[in-house]
N, C-alpha and C positions, 0 to 999 in steps of 0.2 A: 237615143235609147230611153229618153224620158217619156216619150209619147208612145204608149203601147196600145192605143185604141185601134180596133180593127178597121180596115177599109171595107165598107159595105159594097156588095155587087151592084152594078148598074142594072136598071130595069131593061127588059128587052129580051132578045133571043137567048135562050139558055141561062136565064137568070136563076140564081140560087133561091131556095125557099125564103119566104119573108123572114127577116131577122126576128128572133124571139127576144123577149125582155132579158136584160142582163143585170139583175139586182146585185151581182157581185161588185159592180162598179161602185156602188154606195158602200158596200162592206169594206172594200180595200182603199177607200178614199180618205179614211180618217187617221191613218197611222203610217209613218214611214217604216215601221218595223216589218210590214207586210205589203208587198207590191201586188198588183193585179197580174193575172196570167197573160202572157204574150209570147209571140214568136216573130222574129225578124230574119230576113235574108238580105244581105247587103255586101258591098265591097269592104274587105277588111281595112281598118284604118287605125292610126295611132290615137291615143287619148291625151289631151293636153294636161290632164290632172287626174289624180286618183279619185275614185268615188265609191260609194257603197249604196246598197238598196236592199229591200226586203224580199229577196228571192233566193232559191237555189238556181243558179245559172248553169245552163248547158251550152257548151260551145262545140261547133263542128266547122272545120276548115276543109274546103274541097282541094286545097293544094298548099304547099309550102309549110310554114310554121310561124307561130306568133309567140312573142315573148312578153310576159307579164312581170310586174312587181306586185306581189301579193302581201300587203302589210310589211313591206320592207324586204321580202324574200323573193329572189328571182326564180321563175319557173317558165319552161317552154311548152307550148301547146302544139302537138303534132297534127297533121292532117289525117282525114278519114278515120278518126277515132272520136267518140263522144266523150268530152271532158266535163266534169261537174264540180262545182264548188259553192260554198255559201257566200253570196255576194254581199252579205252584211259586213264582211271584212273588207277594208279598203283595198282596191285593186286598180291597176292601170296598165294598159297596153303600151309598151315602150319600144317595141321593135317588131319588124316584119321581115321575113326572108324575101328576097327579090321576086320569087314566083308566086308569093302569097296573094298579092293584090290583083293578079290575073284571074283569081278564082273568087269564090264566095265564102262568106261566113254566115252560118245559120245559128242563131241564138234562141234558146227557149228559156223563158222566165217563169219559173214555177213558184207560186207564193210559198213562203217559208212555212206557214201554218198548214198548207195542203201537203207539203212534203213530210212534215212531222206527224201528220195524221196517218201516213201510209204504214201499214202493219208489216212486221216481220223483216225489217231492214237491218236491225241490230247494229253490227259493227260499221256498216256503211254509213248509217246516220251519224254515229259517233265520230267517224273519221272526218266527215265534212263539217259537222258542227264544231269539231275540235280544231278547225283551221287547216284541214288537209285538202288537197286537190286530187281527185281520182280520175282515172281514164278507164272507161268500160272496155270490155273485151271486144276484139274486132267483129265478132258475130253478134254483138248486142243490137246493132242497128245498121241500116243502110241509108244512104242519102235520099233514096226515093221515098222512104218512110217519112223522113223529115220534111220533104217537099209536100207530101200528102197532109201531114199535120199542119203545115203552113197554110195550105189551101183550105183545110177545114176551119182553121182559126179565122182566116180572112173572110169566110163565107158569111159571118154574122149569125150563124145558126147556133144557138146555145147548146143544143143536144149534140151536134157534131163536135163542138169544143169539149163537152163532157166526155165523149168517147175518147178524144185525144188524151185527156187527163188520166182516164182509166188505163190506156195503153202505156202511158209513161209510168204509171204505178206498177204495172205488170213487168215492164222492162227493168225497173229498179229491183223488184222482188227477185227476178231471175238473176240479176247481177249479184244480189246479196247471197245467192246460193252458189253461183258458179265462179265468183271472184272478180277482181278488178286489179288494175295496176295503180300504184300510188305515185303520182308525179311530185307531190310535196307532202311530207309526213305531217300528221296533226300534232298540235301542241300537247294534247292529252296523253300522248305516248311518252312524253318526257316528264315523268312524275317528279323528278328531282330538280327540274328547272325553276329558276326564280326570275323569270322575265316579267315585264310589265303586263303581259297578256296571258301567260300560261295558266296560272292559278285561277283567275276569274273565269276564264272560258271553261276550264275543267269542272269547276264547281257548278257553273250554270248548265253545262251539258248534263250533269247528273240530276240537277233539279228538273230540267225539261223532260228528261227520260222518265222520272218518277211521276210527273204530272200527266204525261201522255198515257202512261201505263195504268193510271188510277183515276181516269176522268169520271167514271161512274160513281166513285166514292167521294165522300166529303173531303175537301182539301183545305187545310189551314196553312198559314205561313209557318207556324211552329212545326207542323208535321213535315213540310217540304224542307225547311231549314235543317231539321234533324237528320235528314238523309245524308247531308254533307257535313254535319257537325258544326254548323255556324249559328250564331245568334240570329233570331228571326229578323230583327231590324237591319242587321248587316246583310243578311241574305236577300232581303227585299231590295235594298239599295243596289246591291251587286247585280241582281237579276235585271233591274231596270236599266242599269248602265250598259250591260252587255246586249240585252235584247231590244232596247229602245221602247219598251212597253212595260207597264207594271205587271207583277205576277198575277194579280186579280184579273186584270183585263186579258192577259194571256190565257188563263184558265177558261174564261168565258168564251174567248174566240175559238179555242180548241174544242170546247163543247158544242159550239155552233157549227163548226166544220164537221164534227161527227154527226150532228143532227141533220145537216144538209145532205150528207152522204147517205144516211138512212132513209131520208125522204125520197131520194132518187131510186132506191131499191123498190119502193112502192108496195111493200108488204106489211109493214108495221103500222099500227094506229099512231096518231099524233101523240097520244098520251104515253104509249110505250117508247116512242122516240125520245120524248122529253126525259123519261126515267133513265133510259140506257145512255143518254148523253150527260147525265149527272146533274140535271136541274132539279131543285128541291120541290118545285111545284109546277103545274101546268101553266098557271098565270105568270110565273116568273119566266118560263120558257117563251111564252108568247111575247112578253114585254121585251126580252133581250132580242128575240128574233126579228120582231118588227122594227126595233131601233137599229138593228144592224143592216137589214135588207130592205126595209121600207114596205114589206108585204108580210102576210101571215104565212106560216108553214104550209097550210092547205093551198093558198094561192100559188106559192112557188111550185108545189107538186103539180097543180093543174096546168100552170104555164109551161113547165118543162116536159112533163111526160104525159100530159093530157088525161090524167086519171079522173 
């Protein structure tokens, strides 16, 4: 699961289009808080130890059931339903029903910052970021769609992968409207709990929500800490501990994610994109963008959509 690099198609009959540049590899190589996008299809297996990584992870089993320990809490994953959770919380597969290994497990690894950028998810975001595990409704997805996403991802074509991400976002937005089942309740629902994780996660979820909803505005540590009533220094340390990235770097990444999304729409000028993403100047935007992706915003737009 550590190697999410796509397998490129062989040259010859029926070969896919030539792979396009993937500057996101550079963007997601610098922090364990956020992993690169990936999709795997494989035989379900037990995990020797718990691990965590910077994704919203989606699991699909074609048969049987799988049993996790999710930060010390047991939960069972059913077949033929899409299950989603924040993989930044330690998790381990500890059991498989007898008929599970005869089928397949399909996992989608959505970078956490890409998920947080998705609009209008509301309670769905809070549930997963609060340590809950959700199961989407049976009509949310079919296995043939997952197989198509897997083929698009493995094609090496950046635009096909972008379309998959858009479809995942639409699926989540629909789920936010139509509802979902909770397999494991989030900590943030237990306001009176005094566990080692409940309060920090609840505070950080509130800070993340404030940041994402106010990206185009100036954001200071004092302002963000004030949302949850904490001292700025304590809030900064707490944020870094839970998110594995500083608040300042998180804000910059979320602004870059928004800018990248606006670039692919192809309608706004580069200057407008910088302003709507919350950067204080065009030069600052170009500096952060080039440092993150290795190319300029205009180059990325040309490479991906050919404008």
